[in-house]
C-alpha positions as CSV (number, residue, x, y, z in Angstrom):
1,M,-8.2,18.8,18.3
2,R,-4.7,17.0,19.6
3,R,-1.4,17.7,17.4
4,P,0.5,14.9,16.6
5,V,4.5,15.7,17.6
6,P,6.4,14.2,14.7
7,E,9.4,11.6,15.5
8,K,13.0,12.4,14.6
9,P,13.6,11.2,11.8
10,G,17.6,9.0,11.8
11,P,20.4,8.4,9.6
12,G,18.7,7.0,5.7
13,Q,14.8,7.3,7.3
14,E,12.0,9.6,6.3
15,S,9.2,11.9,8.7
16,V,5.9,10.5,7.1
17,W,5.1,14.5,8.1
18,D,7.6,15.5,5.7
19,Y,5.2,14.1,3.0
20,P,3.0,16.7,1.1
21,R,-1.1,17.8,1.3
22,P,-2.5,16.7,-1.7
23,P,-0.4,13.5,-1.2
24,A,3.1,13.0,-4.1
25,L,3.2,10.3,-6.9
26,E,7.1,9.1,-7.1
27,T,8.9,5.6,-9.0
28,T,10.7,3.3,-7.1
29,N,13.3,0.3,-8.1
30,V,13.3,-1.3,-4.3
31,S,12.6,-4.2,-4.4
32,I,8.5,-5.6,-3.7
33,T,7.2,-8.8,-3.2
34,V,3.5,-9.7,-1.8
35,E,3.1,-13.4,-0.4
36,L,0.1,-15.4,0.6
37,G,-0.5,-18.9,0.6
38,G,2.8,-19.7,1.5
39,R,4.1,-18.8,-2.0
40,V,5.1,-15.1,-3.8
41,I,2.2,-14.3,-5.2
42,A,3.6,-10.2,-6.7
43,R,7.8,-9.3,-7.4
44,T,8.5,-6.1,-8.6
45,T,11.8,-3.5,-8.5
46,A,9.3,-0.6,-10.3
47,A,6.7,0.6,-8.3
48,W,4.7,3.6,-7.2
49,R,5.0,4.9,-3.9
50,V,2.2,7.6,-2.7
51,L,3.2,9.6,-0.1
52,E,1.0,11.5,2.0
53,T,1.8,14.2,5.1
54,S,0.8,11.5,8.4
55,H,0.5,7.9,6.5
56,P,3.7,5.2,5.4
57,P,4.7,5.1,1.6
58,T,1.3,3.0,0.0
59,Y,3.4,1.1,-3.2
60,Y,1.3,0.6,-5.9
61,L,2.9,-2.4,-8.4
62,P,2.4,-3.1,-12.3
63,A,-0.7,-5.9,-12.4
64,E,2.1,-7.5,-14.6
65,A,4.0,-8.1,-10.9
66,F,1.6,-10.5,-9.8
67,E,1.3,-14.2,-10.7
68,P,-1.2,-15.5,-13.1
69,G,-4.7,-16.1,-11.4
70,V,-4.0,-13.9,-8.6
71,L,-5.9,-11.1,-8.5
72,R,-10.2,-11.6,-9.1
73,E,-11.9,-8.9,-9.3
74,V,-15.2,-7.9,-6.4
75,S,-17.8,-5.5,-7.0
76,G,-17.5,-2.4,-4.7
77,A,-15.4,0.8,-5.7
78,S,-14.9,4.1,-2.8
79,W,-13.5,7.3,-3.5
80,C,-10.6,9.1,-3.0
81,E,-10.4,12.9,-2.3
82,W,-7.0,12.7,-4.2
83,K,-6.5,10.0,-7.3
84,G,-10.5,9.0,-7.6
85,E,-12.4,5.7,-7.7
86,A,-11.1,2.8,-6.3
87,S,-12.0,-1.0,-7.5
88,Y,-11.0,-4.5,-5.4
89,F,-9.5,-6.9,-6.6
90,D,-9.3,-10.6,-4.0
91,L,-5.5,-12.0,-3.5
92,V,-5.6,-15.7,-4.9
93,S,-3.0,-18.5,-3.8
94,A,-4.2,-21.8,-5.3
95,G,-2.2,-24.2,-3.0
96,P,-1.9,-27.8,-2.0
97,Q,-4.6,-27.6,0.9
98,G,-6.5,-25.6,-1.5
99,D,-6.4,-21.6,-2.6
100,V,-6.0,-19.2,-0.1
101,V,-8.3,-15.2,-0.6
102,A,-7.6,-12.2,0.8
103,S,-10.7,-11.4,0.5
104,K,-11.1,-7.4,-0.6
105,A,-7.2,-7.3,0.0
106,A,-6.0,-5.3,-3.1
107,W,-6.4,-2.7,-5.3
108,T,-6.4,0.2,-8.4
109,Y,-7.6,3.7,-9.8
110,R,-8.2,2.5,-13.6
111,T,-9.0,6.3,-14.4
112,P,-7.2,8.3,-12.0
113,T,-7.7,12.3,-11.3
114,K,-5.0,13.9,-13.6
115,G,-2.1,13.8,-10.8
116,F,-1.5,9.9,-10.1
117,G,-2.5,9.0,-14.3
118,P,1.3,6.9,-13.8
119,I,-0.7,4.7,-11.7
120,A,-3.6,4.2,-14.0
121,G,-4.4,-0.3,-13.0
122,A,-1.6,-0.5,-10.8
123,I,-2.4,-2.8,-8.5
124,A,-2.1,-1.3,-4.4
125,V,-2.3,-4.2,-1.8
126,M,-3.7,-4.4,1.7
127,A,-0.9,-5.6,3.5
128,A,-2.4,-6.6,6.9
129,A,-4.8,-8.9,4.9
130,V,-1.6,-11.0,3.4
131,D,1.3,-13.0,5.1
132,R,3.4,-10.7,4.2
133,C,5.3,-8.3,2.2
134,T,8.3,-7.1,1.6
135,V,10.9,-4.1,1.1
136,N,14.5,-4.5,-0.2
137,D,13.5,-8.2,2.0
138,E,12.1,-6.9,5.0
139,A,9.0,-7.2,6.3
140,V,6.7,-4.2,6.5
141,Q,4.5,-3.2,9.2
142,P,0.9,-3.3,8.0
143,Q,-0.3,1.2,9.1
144,P,-2.2,1.0,11.8
145,G,-6.3,1.2,12.1
146,G,-7.1,-1.2,9.6
147,F,-8.3,1.4,6.8
148,Y,-5.4,3.1,5.1
149,G,-3.3,1.0,3.1
150,G,0.4,2.4,4.1
151,W,4.0,0.0,4.5
152,I,5.7,0.7,7.7
153,T,9.2,0.3,7.5
154,S,12.6,0.8,8.8
155,T,12.9,4.0,7.3
156,V,10.1,6.0,8.5
157,V,9.3,7.0,11.6
158,G,5.8,9.3,12.4
159,P,3.1,9.0,14.3
160,F,1.4,7.1,11.4
161,K,-2.2,8.0,10.8
162,G,-4.9,5.8,12.3
163,I,-3.7,5.2,15.3
164,P,-6.3,5.8,18.0
165,G,-6.8,9.0,18.3
166,S,-5.6,10.6,14.9
167,M,-8.9,11.0,13.4
168,G,-8.7,15.0,13.4
169,W,-4.8,15.0,11.5
């Protein structure tokens, strides 16, 4: 396995290589939006970030941040060694041309492990599955690889888990 070389953060930036393992949970008051079907389906300034070595932050929004009718529970679950069992949602945006559906694009931990209790019922979104997500009006880039839900902004530097060759990080 080839060890990654962390990028050096500039002023106002964080390196994901300074994030801990196991991950840390912190509150944040940044402005967050999620857009689907040409409209904002979620908006908040009160969220949480999960910070894990080599991963860009994953943002968890309060369920109340989502517009009514946007979250549709779906079957299936997955397991995170740090947070416990996740359940999933389709995101649905009603529009004049019909519904736009982002399948299994959001997830929650209804009964997370002890250290992640504050995010019980909060919702995370796969940025790649929706039209756009923003943090403080900056459009985020999805974490590479299609599996992880981190959001990349200009405030974080990598390299990020998910790129080719990062499986063993």
